[in-house]
BADRENVO-407273 format. One record per atom (N, C-alpha, C): z, x, y; residue in one letter. Coordinates in steps of 0.02 Angstrom, whole numbers, padded with zeros to 5 digits, always signed. Layout:
ZXYA;...
END
This chain:
+05427+04078+04627X;+05367+04109+04655X;+05308+04061+04646X;+05274+04044+04701X;+05215+04001+04697X;+05152+04044+04704X;+05095+04016+04684X;+05034+04056+04685X;+04974+04015+04704X;+04921+04050+04725X;+04857+04020+04741X;+04802+04069+04721X;+04751+04042+04688X;+04695+04084+04666X;+04643+04090+04721X;+04623+04151+04736X;+04569+04165+04783X;+04516+04207+04748X;+04453+04192+04761X;+04399+04229+04729X;+04368+04279+04777X;+04358+04341+04755X;+04326+04392+04795X;+04251+04391+04780X;+04210+04387+04831X;+04138+04386+04822X;+04106+04437+04869X;+04047+04462+04850X;+04011+04511+04890X;+03986+04480+04955X;+03991+04518+05009X;+03961+04498+05073X;+03889+04524+05073X;+03841+04478+05076X;+03771+04497+05071X;+03750+04544+05127X;+03786+04544+05183X;+03768+04588+05239X;+03777+04662+05220X;+03820+04675+05170X;+03834+04744+05152X;+03795+04767+05090X;+03751+04725+05064X;+03712+04743+05006X;+03646+04775+05028X;+03633+04835+05003X;+03572+04872+05020X;+03515+04848+04975X;+03468+04812+05004X;+03413+04785+04965X;+03364+04838+04940X;+03368+04899+04969X;+03323+04953+04948X;+03352+04997+04894X;+03415+04983+04873X;+03447+05025+04822X;+03413+05015+04755X;+03391+05070+04724X;+03352+05066+04663X;+03394+05080+04600X;+03456+05097+04608X;+03498+05109+04550X;+03519+05182+04544X;+03564+05196+04497X;+03589+05264+04486X;+03543+05300+04437X;+03540+05365+04445X;+03501+05407+04400X;+03547+05453+04360X;+03531+05463+04298X;+03571+05505+04254X;+03565+05578+04274X;+03623+05609+04286X;+03623+05680+04303X;+03621+05722+04239X;+03580+05774+04240X;+03574+05819+04182X;+03623+05878+04186X;+03664+05879+04238X;+03713+05933+04246X;+03767+05926+04193X;+03783+05981+04160X;+03832+05980+04107X;+03902+05971+04135X;+03940+05926+04104X;+04009+05912+04126X;+04056+05963+04094X;+04106+05985+04134X;+04156+06032+04109X;+04205+05995+04063X;+04218+06024+04006X;+04265+05994+03958X;+04311+06048+03930X;+04372+06028+03912X;+04421+06074+03884X;+04448+06046+03819X;+04452+06088+03768X;+04478+06067+03703X;+04544+06104+03690X;+04596+06065+03671X;+04661+06095+03659X;+04690+06066+03595X;+04709+06110+03549X;+04742+06087+03488X;+04814+06068+03503X;+04834+06009+03480X;+04902+05985+03494X;+04947+05997+03434X;+05010+06015+03447X;+05057+06027+03391X;+05076+05963+03355X;+05072+05906+03391X;+05089+05841+03362X;+05035+05791+03380X;+05019+05745+03336X;+04967+05697+03347X;+04985+05648+03403X;+04934+05621+03435X;+04944+05570+03487X;+04964+05504+03455X;+05010+05468+03488X;+05030+05403+03463X;+04972+05354+03468X;+04950+05328+03413X;+04893+05281+03412X;+04910+05224+03366X;+04920+05166+03396X;+04940+05106+03358X;+04879+05062+03347X;+04867+05043+03285X;+04812+04998+03269X;+04837+04926+03274X;+04788+04879+03278X;+04806+04808+03278X;+04842+04791+03213X;+04897+04755+03218X;+04933+04736+03158X;+04900+04674+03128X;+04921+04655+03068X;+04887+04605+03028X;+04874+04539+03062X;+04922+04513+03102X;+04914+04447+03132X;+04884+04450+03202X;+04856+04508+03220X;+04831+04516+03289X;+04756+04530+03291X;+04720+04516+03236X;+04649+04530+03235X;+04609+04473+03267X;+04619+04462+03331X;+04578+04416+03370X;+04537+04459+03419X;+04486+04427+03447X;+04445+04464+03496X;+04486+04489+03554X;+04531+04447+03581X;+04571+04466+03638X;+04617+04524+03622X;+04647+04523+03562X;+04692+04578+03543X;+04654+04643+03536X;+04596+04640+03503X;+04556+04701+03495X;+04533+04727+03562X;+04514+04682+03608X;+04492+04703+03675X;+04548+04738+03713X;+04609+04711+03708X;+04665+04742+03742X;+04681+04810+03713X;+04680+04816+03647X;+04692+04881+03616X;+04638+04932+03635X;+04576+04910+03638X;+04521+04956+03652X;+04521+04983+03723X;+04553+04948+03769X;+04555+04971+03839X;+04610+05022+03852X;+04651+05036+03800X;+04706+05084+03810X;+04679+05155+03817X;+04702+05190+03868X;+04684+05261+03879X;+04743+05304+03860X;+04735+05346+03810X;+04790+05388+03787X;+04806+05445+03834X;+04759+05464+03877X;+04770+05518+03925X;+04784+05486+03993X;+04843+05500+04021X;+04866+05467+04082X;+04864+05516+04140X;+04831+05498+04194X;+04826+05540+04253X;+04884+05525+04301X;+04905+05576+04338X;+04957+05568+04388X;+04922+05567+04457X;+04920+05508+04491X;+04885+05504+04555X;+04916+05548+04609X;+04981+05566+04601X;+05015+05606+04652X;+05013+05681+04637X;+04999+05699+04576X;+04993+05770+04557X;+04931+05777+04513X;+04875+05794+04543X;+04812+05792+04507X;+04804+05849+04457X;+04851+05895+04455X;+04849+05948+04405X;+04891+05931+04344X;+04918+05869+04342X;+04960+05849+04286X;+04929+05790+04249X;+04931+05795+04183X;+04910+05740+04139X;+04967+05726+04090X;+04966+05666+04060X;+05019+05648+04013X;+04990+05611+03953X;+05022+05619+03896X;+05006+05578+03839X;+05070+05566+03799X;+05069+05518+03754X;+05128+05502+03713X;+05112+05521+03641X;+05155+05561+03611X;+05140+05584+03543X;+05170+05535+03491X;+05159+05550+03428X;+05180+05505+03375X;+05256+05500+03367X;+05293+05544+03400X;+05366+05540+03399X;+05393+05498+03457X;+05346+05466+03494X;+05363+05426+03554X;+05393+05469+03609X;+05367+05531+03614X;+05387+05575+03668X;+05329+05580+03718X;+05347+05578+03783X;+05296+05587+03836X;+05288+05662+03848X;+05226+05685+03842X;+05211+05756+03849X;+05173+05767+03914X;+05196+05814+03954X;+05164+05833+04016X;+05115+05890+04004X;+05054+05882+04029X;+05002+05933+04022X;+04986+05962+04090X;+04996+06027+04098X;+04981+06060+04161X;+04912+06092+04157X;+04869+06076+04206X;+04800+06099+04206X;+04787+06146+04265X;+04753+06201+04252X;+04734+06248+04305X;+04672+06220+04340X;+04676+06203+04405X;+04619+06173+04439X;+04559+06220+04448X;+04571+06285+04443X;+04517+06333+04454X;+04467+06333+04396X;+04492+06329+04335X;+04446+06331+04278X;+04457+06273+04229X;+04500+06224+04249X;+04515+06165+04207X;+04544+06183+04139X;+04577+06238+04134X;+04608+06257+04071X;+04679+06229+04067X;+04701+06214+04006X;+04768+06188+03995X;+04817+06247+03994X;+04866+06246+04038X;+04913+06302+04043X;+04978+06291+04005X;+05001+06228+04003X;+05067+06216+03973X;+05073+06145+03949X;+05110+06136+03894X;+05130+06070+03868X;+05206+06066+03869X;+05233+06012+03896X;+05306+06007+03902X;+05330+05937+03889X;+05383+05929+03848X;+05412+05864+03836X;+05454+05844+03897X;+05443+05782+03922X;+05481+05760+03980X;+05526+05700+03966X;+05509+05660+03914X;+05551+05602+03900X;+05542+05579+03828X;+05598+05564+03796X;+05597+05531+03731X;+05604+05456+03742X;+05551+05418+03726X;+05554+05345+03734X;+05599+05317+03679X;+05651+05279+03696X;+05695+05251+03644X;+05654+05208+03596X;+05667+05215+03532X;+05632+05176+03481X;+05683+05147+03433X;+05662+05092+03400X;+05707+05056+03354X;+05664+05032+03296X;+05682+05052+03235X;+05644+05034+03176X;+05645+04959+03162X;+05692+04922+03192X;+05696+04850+03181X;+05648+04811+03225X;+05618+04843+03274X;+05573+04809+03320X;+05501+04815+03296X;+05460+04766+03315X;+05389+04766+03298X;+05349+04794+03357X;+05313+04848+03345X;+05274+04879+03398X;+05202+04854+03394X;+05184+04807+03440X;+05119+04775+03439X;+05066+04811+03480X;+05088+04849+03530X;+05040+04883+03575X;+05058+04956+03580X;+05009+04996+03601X;+05022+05066+03616X;+05068+05070+03677X;+05113+05118+03677X;+05157+05129+03734X;+05114+05146+03795X;+05134+05121+03854X;+05095+05132+03915X;+05140+05157+03971X;+05110+05196+04015X;+05146+05227+04071X;+05107+05215+04136X;+05142+05195+04189X;+05112+05187+04255X;+05158+05221+04306X;+05129+05260+04352X;+05167+05293+04404X;+05164+05251+04468X;+05223+05234+04495X;+05225+05193+04556X;+05226+05236+04619X;+05256+05295+04615X;+05255+05342+04670X;+05268+05412+04642X;+05285+05459+04685X;+05292+05529+04663X;+05356+05542+04624X;+05402+05491+04621X;+05466+05502+04588X;+05485+05449+04536X;+05444+05397+04529X;+05461+05341+04484X;+05402+05325+04439X;+05418+05310+04376X;+05368+05289+04327X;+05394+05228+04290X;+05348+05186+04265X;+05365+05129+04224X;+05336+05141+04154X;+05378+05130+04103X;+05357+05143+04034X;+05368+05080+03993X;+05317+05057+03957X;+05323+05002+03910X;+05317+05031+03840X;+05365+05015+03796X;+05365+05046+03730X;+05319+05012+03680X;+05290+04954+03698X;+05245+04918+03653X;+05279+04866+03611X;+05346+04862+03615X;+05383+04812+03575X;+05417+04760+03618X;+05412+04767+03685X;+05443+04718+03729X;+05494+04746+03777X;+05505+04812+03777X;+05552+04843+03822X;+05516+04877+03880X;+05542+04865+03940X;+05518+04899+04000X;+05570+04949+04023X;+05549+05011+04036X;+05594+05063+04060X;+05573+05084+04130X;+05621+05085+04176X;+05610+05114+04243X;+05637+05185+04240X;+05594+05233+04254X;+05610+05303+04242X;+05610+05342+04308X;+05662+05380+04318X;+05666+05426+04375X;+05637+05493+04352X;+05579+05511+04378X;+05544+05572+04357X;+05563+05632+04399X;+05594+05620+04458X;+05605+05675+04504X;+05539+05701+04529X;+05539+05762+04553X;+05477+05793+04576X;+05438+05817+04515X;+05387+05778+04496X;+05349+05795+04436X;+05315+05863+04443X;+05319+05902+04391X;+05293+05970+04393X;+05345+06022+04408X;+05407+06000+04421X;+05461+06047+04439X;+05504+06066+04378X;+05479+06051+04318X;+05512+06070+04256X;+05579+06035+04245X;+05589+05977+04272X;+05649+05939+04258X;+05633+05880+04213X;+05680+05862+04170X;+05669+05806+04125X;+05678+05739+04160X;+05645+05689+04134X;+05649+05623+04163X;+05711+05587+04136X;+05736+05539+04176X;+05794+05499+04155X;+05778+05425+04163X;+05803+05384+04116X;+05791+05312+04118X;+05845+05278+04160X;+05823+05241+04212X;+05869+05208+04257X;+05882+05136+04235X;+05834+05105+04200X;+05841+05035+04179X;+05799+05025+04116X;+05825+04984+04070X;+05788+04962+04011X;+05803+04888+03999X;+05751+04849+03987X;+05763+04778+03975X;+05702+04741+03951X;+05714+04683+03920X;+05661+04639+03898X;+05648+04589+03954X;+05595+04601+03992X;+05586+04565+04055X;+05545+04501+04048X;+05512+04490+03990X;+05473+04428+03982X;+05495+04391+03919X;+05555+04403+03896X;+05580+04366+03838X;+05598+04412+03781X;+05632+04385+03732X;+05658+04423+03675X;+05601+04450+03632X;+05593+04516+03631X;+05544+04552+03590X;+05472+04529+03601X;+05457+04505+03663X;+05388+04488+03681X;+05354+04552+03706X;+05310+04580+03666X;+05279+04644+03682X;+05227+04635+03738X;+05212+04690+03773X;+05165+04687+03829X;+05138+04757+03844X;+05088+04759+03887X;+05058+04821+03913X;+05063+04820+03989X;+05078+04876+04020X;+05082+04880+04093X;+05013+04888+04123X;+04995+04845+04171X;+04933+04852+04208X;+04944+04892+04273X;+04999+04876+04308X;+05013+04910+04371X;+05087+04902+04388X;+05112+04943+04433X;+05181+04939+04455X;+05190+04970+04523X;+05235+04941+04562X;+05249+04966+04630X;+05324+04966+04642X;+05346+05013+04682X;+05416+05019+04702X;+05419+05010+04778X;+05454+04958+04801X;+05460+04944+04872X;+05533+04955+04892X;+05545+05004+04935X;+05613+05021+04957X;+05626+04989+05024X;+05678+04945+05027X;+05699+04914+05089X;+05764+04947+05113X;+05790+04922+05168X;+05850+04953+05198X;+05910+04948+05152X;+05919+04890+05118X;+05979+04880+05077X;+05965+04872+05003X;+05902+04874+04983X;+05886+04862+04913X;+05821+04896+04894X;+05809+04902+04828X;+05747+04928+04801X;+05716+04874+04757X;+05653+04857+04771X;+05618+04806+04733X;+05563+04837+04690X;+05564+04818+04626X;+05513+04842+04580X;+05467+04784+04562X;+05402+04794+04567X;+05352+04744+04548X;+05310+04773+04491X;+05307+04737+04436X;+05268+04759+04379X;+05219+04704+04359X;+05158+04724+04342X;+05107+04678+04318X;+05096+04693+04244X;+05114+04646+04202X;+05113+04655+04130X;+05063+04607+04098X;+05034+04626+04042X;+04988+04581+04007X;+05002+04582+03932X;+04987+04526+03900X;+04997+04519+03828X;+04952+04463+03802X;+04940+04464+03737X;+04903+04410+03705X;+04954+04363+03673X;+04950+04299+03690X;+04999+04251+03665X;+04963+04194+03629X;+05000+04163+03584X;+04973+04106+03547X;+04980+04043+03590X;+04926+04003+03591X;+04927+03941+03628X;+04961+03887+03586X;+05010+03853+03613X;+05041+03798+03575X;+04988+03747+03553X;+04996+03720+03494X;+04945+03676+03465X;+04931+03616+03510X;+04982+03590+03544X;+04971+03531+03586X;+04933+03548+03650X;+04929+03613+03668X;+04893+03634+03728X;+04823+03659+03713X;+04808+03674+03650X;+04744+03703+03632X;+04690+03650+03629X;+04636+03660+03669X;+04580+03613+03669X;+04518+03645+03638X;+04524+03707+03614X;+04468+03742+03584X;+04489+03767+03514X;+04440+03798+03480X;+04454+03826+03414X;+04502+03885+03420X;+04495+03925+03474X;+04537+03983+03483X;+04609+03962+03497X;+04657+03996+03466X;+04727+03982+03476X;+04762+04038+03513X;+04724+04082+03545X;+04753+04139+03581X;+04726+04140+03653X;+04766+04168+03697X;+04745+04177+03767X;+04779+04239+03795X;+04755+04263+03851X;+04784+04320+03884X;+04833+04295+03938X;+04892+04324+03938X;+04942+04307+03989X;+04956+04368+04031X;+04960+04358+04097X;+04978+04411+04144X;+05043+04390+04178X;+05093+04435+04177X;+05159+04420+04204X;+05172+04464+04266X;+05190+04431+04320X;+05213+04467+04380X;+05289+04467+04378X;+05317+04526+04365X;+05389+04534+04357X;+05418+04570+04417X;+05472+04544+04445X;+05505+04577+04502X;+05578+04591+04484X;+05598+04653+04494X;+05668+04673+04484X;+05695+04701+04549X;+05759+04688+04562X;+05791+04711+04624X;+05855+04748+04607X;+05864+04805+04640X;+05923+04846+04630X;+05970+04839+04689X;+06029+04812+04677X;+06081+04804+04728X;+06146+04835+04704X;+06173+04880+04743X;+06237+04913+04726X;+06235+04943+04656X;+06179+04972+04639X;+06173+05007+04575X;+06157+04964+04515X;+06153+04898+04525X;+06138+04851+04470X;+06069+04821+04477X;+06033+04815+04420X;+05966+04786+04421X;+05969+04712+04403X;+05932+04672+04441X;+05926+04600+04428X;+05852+04582+04429X;+05831+04540+04381X;+05761+04520+04379X;+05755+04444+04386X;+05702+04423+04420X;+05688+04352+04430X;+05644+04326+04374X;+05634+04261+04372X;+05591+04230+04322X;+05519+04254+04332X;+05487+04281+04279X;+05418+04307+04287X;+05370+04251+04307X;+05321+04268+04348X;+05268+04222+04367X;+05209+04235+04320X;+05186+04183+04285X;+05135+04193+04233X;+05068+04163+04254X;+05015+04202+04241X;+04946+04181+04251X;+04912+04188+04183X;+04871+04140+04164X;+04838+04143+04099X;+04762+04141+04106X;+04729+04164+04053X;+04656+04162+04050X;+04635+04156+03977X;+04582+04117+03964X;+04555+04113+03897X;+04512+04173+03880X;+04500+04216+03929X;+04460+04276+03918X;+04502+04339+03918X;+04468+04395+03922X;+04501+04460+03922X;+04512+04485+03993X;+04573+04507+04008X;+04588+04535+04075X;+04572+04609+04074X;+04526+04629+04116X;+04502+04699+04117X;+04539+04742+04168X;+04568+04710+04219X;+04595+04749+04275X;+04648+04709+04311X;+04702+04742+04330X;+04755+04711+04370X;+04786+04761+04417X;+04795+04742+04480X;+04817+04790+04530X;+04854+04754+04586X;+04911+04782+04609X;+04947+04755+04666X;+04916+04781+04731X;+04913+04737+04781X;+04899+04763+04848X;+04961+04800+04872X;+04955+04848+04918X;+05011+04893+04935X;+05077+04859+04952X;+05075+04801+04985X;+05137+04767+05003X;+05164+04721+04950X;+05130+04717+04893X;+05150+04672+04837X;+05154+04599+04859X;+05110+04579+04903X;+05106+04509+04923X;+05056+04470+04880X;+05010+04507+04848X;+04962+04474+04805X;+04938+04525+04753X;+04903+04501+04702X;+04876+04544+04650X;+04801+04531+04643X;+04765+04582+04621X;+04694+04576+04607X;+04686+04580+04531X;+04655+04530+04501X;+04646+04526+04429X;+04573+04512+04414X;+04544+04551+04368X;+04475+04540+04347X;+04476+04517+04274X;+04446+04459+04261X;+04448+04429+04195X;+04379+04404+04176X;+04364+04402+04111X;+04300+04378+04088X;+04293+04303+04093X;+04350+04267+04101X;+04349+04195+04109X;+04398+04176+04165X;+04391+04115+04193X;+04434+04096+04250X;+04508+04101+04234X;+04546+04116+04287X;+04619+04120+04282X;+04650+04052+04295X;+04709+04041+04267X;+04744+03977+04275X;+04816+03990+04297X;+04836+03954+04349X;+04904+03956+04372X;+04946+03904+04335X;+05013+03911+04335X;+05055+03863+04299X;+05044+03791+04321X;+05032+03780+04386X;+05025+03711+04410X;+04958+03680+04392X;+04912+03719+04361X;+04848+03691+04339X;+04858+03638+04285X;+04915+03642+04249X;+04928+03596+04194X;+04965+03533+04217X;+04975+03526+04283X;+05011+03469+04309X;+04976+03404+04292X;+05014+03354+04268X;+04986+03289+04251X;+04984+03245+04313X;+04924+03223+04332X;+04915+03182+04391X;+04917+03108+04373X;+04940+03065+04418X;+04940+02993+04404X;+04870+02966+04397X;+04860+02915+04356X;+04793+02888+04347X;+04764+02861+04412X;+04700+02875+04423X;+04668+02854+04485X;+04647+02781+04481X;+04647+02749+04538X;+04624+02679+04542X;+04548+02678+04536X;+04522+02636+04492X;+04450+02634+04480X;+04415+02605+04541X;+04365+02641+04566X;+04324+02618+04622X;+04257+02653+04620X;+04211+02627+04660X;+04144+02657+04661X;+04148+02727+04689X;+04113+02774+04658X;+04117+02844+04681X;+04085+02853+04750X;+04113+02897+04790X;+04085+02912+04855X;+04025+02958+04850X;+04023+02997+04797X;+03968+03045+04792X;+03957+03063+04718X;+03897+03089+04705X;+03879+03117+04640X;+03857+03189+04651X;+03864+03232+04601X;+03841+03300+04610X;+03812+03328+04545X;+03771+03378+04553X;+03740+03414+04498X;+03744+03488+04515X;+03762+03530+04467X;+03768+03600+04484X;+03745+03646+04428X;+03723+03706+04448X;+03706+03759+04401X;+03748+03819+04419X;+03731+03877+04392X;+03770+03938+04408X;+03761+03958+04480X;+03706+03938+04512X;+03691+03961+04581X;+03688+03905+04632X;+03671+03843+04612X;+03658+03790+04660X;+03702+03729+04646X;+03715+03692+04699X;+03749+03627+04694X;+03709+03576+04734X;+03697+03518+04704X;+03665+03463+04738X;+03714+03405+04742X;+03722+03376+04801X;+03768+03320+04812X;+03730+03261+04841X;+03740+03202+04811X;+03712+03140+04837X;+03769+03095+04861X;+03769+03077+04924X;+03821+03034+04952X;+03792+02965+04967X;+03828+02913+04948X;+03806+02845+04962X;+03822+02828+05035X;+03771+02825+05077X;+03780+02812+05149X;+03769+02738+05164X;+03794+02715+05221X;+03784+02644+05241X;+03710+02629+05251X;+03693+02566+05249X;+03624+02546+05259X;+03601+02564+05330X;+03535+02573+05337X;+03505+02591+05402X;+03534+02654+05431X;+03552+02700+05386X;+03581+02765+05409X;+03525+02810+05435X;+03532+02835+05495X;+03482+02881+05524X;+03509+02953+05520X;+03464+03000+05521X;+03483+03070+05515X;+03527+03091+05573X;+03516+03060+05632X;+03555+03078+05691X;+03628+03056+05684X;+03642+03008+05638X;+03710+02984+05629X;+03753+03029+05585X;+03720+03077+05551X;+03754+03118+05502X;+03764+03189+05529X;+03824+03215+05519X;+03839+03284+05538X;+03870+03319+05478X;+03840+03375+05457X;+03864+03413+05399X;+03882+03484+05422X;+03942+03503+05405X;+03968+03569+05425X;+03988+03608+05362X;+03959+03668+05353X;+03975+03712+05297X;+04004+03776+05325X;+04067+03789+05309X;+04100+03848+05336X;+04143+03880+05282X;+04118+03933+05251X;+04155+03967+05198X;+04165+03922+05138X;+04229+03908+05122X;+04246+03864+05066X;+04256+03791+05088X;+04239+03776+05150X;+04253+03710+05177X;+04188+03671+05187X;+04186+03609+05162X;+04128+03565+05170X;+04150+03501+05204X;+04116+03481+05258X;+04132+03420+05295X;+04069+03380+05306X;+04070+03316+05288X;+04015+03271+05300X;+04042+03212+05341X;+04012+03201+05400X;+04035+03149+05445X;+03979+03099+05459X;+03997+03036+05467X;+03949+02983+05484X;+03973+02949+05548X;+03934+02956+05601X;+03951+02928+05666X;+04022+02948+05687X;+04034+03014+05684X;+04097+03046+05706X;+04157+03030+05662X;+04147+02992+05606X;+04201+02979+05560X;+04191+03019+05496X;+04245+03052+05473X;+04239+03093+05412X;+04222+03049+05352X;+04167+03068+05319X;+04145+03032+05259X;+04167+03069+05196X;+04162+03135+05198X;+04182+03177+05141X;+04201+03246+05167X;+04260+03270+05149X;+04281+03337+05171X;+04328+03366+05119X;+04327+03432+05115X;+04372+03465+05068X;+04353+03538+05057X;+04393+03571+05014X;+04383+03642+05000X;+04349+03649+04932X;+04298+03691+04930X;+04261+03703+04868X;+04292+03760+04828X;+04277+03762+04763X;+04307+03813+04719X;+04280+03882+04736X;+04216+03887+04756X;+04186+03950+04775X;+04158+03946+04845X;+04145+04004+04874X;+04120+04007+04942X;+04047+03983+04945X;+04031+03944+04997X;+03964+03917+05007X;+03925+03961+05056X;+03860+03966+05046X;+03817+04004+05091X;+03785+03955+05140X;+03808+03955+05202X;+03784+03907+05251X;+03710+03918+05267X;+03686+03980+05261X;+03616+03994+05278X;+03567+03965+05226X;+03592+03952+05165X;+03549+03925+05112X;+03563+03851+05099X;+03603+03820+05143X;+03620+03749+05134X;+03573+03705+05175X;+03541+03657+05142X;+03497+03609+05176X;+03516+03538+05157X;+03495+03489+05198X;+03511+03420+05183X;+03460+03373+05217X;+03455+03312+05190X;+03413+03261+05221X;+03439+03192+05201X;+03411+03140+05231X;+03431+03071+05219X;+03371+03034+05189X;+03380+03006+05129X;+03327+02967+05095X;+03359+02908+05060X;+03334+02849+05073X;+03356+02788+05038X;+03432+02781+05038X;+03460+02787+05097X;+03533+02778+05106X;+03574+02829+05068X;+03545+02888+05052X;+03582+02941+05018X;+03571+03006+05055X;
END
């Protein structure tokens, strides 16, 4: 699986310049309190995981799980590693029933680094991560119909006992096969030879694909994306052709670490200076260069500079350029 990073940016045409901000509503929010017979499963950071990235990942865990296909159902995982279904009356938001739907397999020999997580891919399938490195594909049936869930597949999809949290999951049914796409995240240690900073940890996001043929599940090599920051959000587009990831620092694809051959030393074609908002580029032009000889084209992420109909500098920029705010001139052969 190959990848390419694309950045999503706001279109200024859709920004309302007269918007003054949100105002706090004084209307009281409806809330319901329910005593539980068993405590909610809550895993704290273990001794060797007290890094900022680990704490950030633990803090983003939501113990109450909503069902997008059945809005009257909620779920949580109790301290016995059982998934509990909560039935809510939509008329008065009262809790009507608590029901056990699945016992997540557990093993005292495994290290549980993260809270168990659940993601619903459609009205009949759920993905469960136990927090120790096992992914379960679960057949839920028609949720809310009082039937117990059954596990269709269990496996370590990113390596032996490598724990993770589920960000998103999709089930794509084709004519002859069923494809499962899962987006997983974990905090991993950076190998000493790769670490260029004081921090020895980074966030890894794994795109895992499993395929079911003739009743057997097969998984391909996970595609990994890394970030030195915290990943706040991950989501598949409906066709599972790409993913949307929001991170506090830039994302890196595996080929970013590719070693390039040494460049031949020569005089630079251009110099640049940049800030968070602006970029200035100085190009060394031939002597007696007139403004009429230069043509500059700015189109999205593409920059082209031509001199007398011959390309002088062209290429794709890391971020989108605003052609309306781009200006240029010719001074002293630059």
